[in-house]
C-alpha positions in Angstrom: 0.0 0.0 0.0 1.2 3.5 -0.8 2.4 5.6 2.2 -0.2 8.1 3.4 0.8 11.7 3.1 -2.2 13.4 4.6 -5.1 12.8 6.9 -8.8 13.8 6.7 -11.4 14.2 9.3 -15.1 13.8 8.8 -18.1 14.1 11.0 -20.6 11.2 10.8 -23.6 10.0 12.8 -22.3 7.8 15.6 -24.8 5.0 14.8 -23.9 5.1 11.1 -20.2 4.8 12.0 -20.7 1.9 14.3 -22.9 0.0 11.7 -20.4 0.7 8.9 -17.5 -0.4 11.1 -19.3 -3.6 11.9 -20.0 -4.4 8.3 -16.5 -3.6 7.3 -15.1 -5.8 10.1 -17.1 -8.7 8.7 -15.5 -8.1 5.4 -12.0 -8.0 6.9 -11.7 -4.2 6.3 -11.4 -1.2 8.5 -12.9 2.3 8.0 -9.6 3.8 6.8 -9.1 1.2 4.1 -12.7 1.6 3.0 -12.4 5.4 2.7 -9.2 5.0 0.7 -11.0 2.5 -1.6 -13.9 4.9 -2.1 -11.5 7.7 -3.0 -9.6 5.5 -5.5 -12.9 4.6 -7.1 -14.0 8.2 -7.2 -10.7 9.0 -9.1 -11.0 5.9 -11.4 -14.6 6.7 -12.3 -13.9 10.4 -12.5 -17.1 10.9 -10.4 -19.1 9.3 -7.7 -18.9 5.5 -8.3 -22.6 4.9 -7.5 -25.9 6.4 -8.4 -26.8 9.4 -6.3 -30.6 10.2 -6.5 -33.3 11.6 -4.3 -35.4 8.6 -3.1 -38.9 8.9 -4.5 -41.7 6.4 -4.1 -42.8 4.7 -7.2 -46.2 5.4 -8.8 -47.4 2.0 -7.7 -46.4 2.6 -4.1 -48.1 6.0 -4.1 -51.3 4.4 -5.5 -51.1 1.6 -2.8 -50.7 4.2 -0.1 -53.7 6.2 -1.4 -55.8 3.0 -1.6 -54.9 2.2 2.0 -55.8 5.6 3.2 -59.1 5.4 1.2 -59.9 2.1 2.9 -59.1 3.6 6.4 -61.2 6.6 5.7 -64.2 4.5 4.5 -64.0 5.8 0.9 -63.4 2.2 -0.3 -65.2 -0.8 1.2 -62.8 -3.7 1.8 -63.6 -7.1 3.1 -62.6 -7.7 6.7 -61.2 -10.9 8.1 -61.3 -12.1 11.7 -58.3 -14.5 11.2 -55.6 -15.3 8.6 -57.4 -18.6 7.7 -60.3 -16.7 6.2 -57.9 -14.5 4.3 -56.0 -17.6 3.0 -59.2 -19.3 1.9 -60.2 -16.2 -0.1 -56.7 -16.0 -1.6 -56.8 -19.6 -2.7 -60.3 -19.3 -4.4 
């Protein structure tokens, strides 16, 4: 490995750091090695090496949420079940 010539300091959420370190440990890596790998990939790709997007719910998810709200608000009548066996019976038929 190349000798390091500079240090960086970043602020991250404590829980995120702990989770990341746990995952990296399971992979046999440490946080410093991962950061160096990420920087090398940034340089090699000449940009962020993964898609960066604003998470947006799909049209289908938005429709399902609206349908659920409509059922809860009584706008749509939905069959009610008293146990899962009734539901399974309907699903099979």
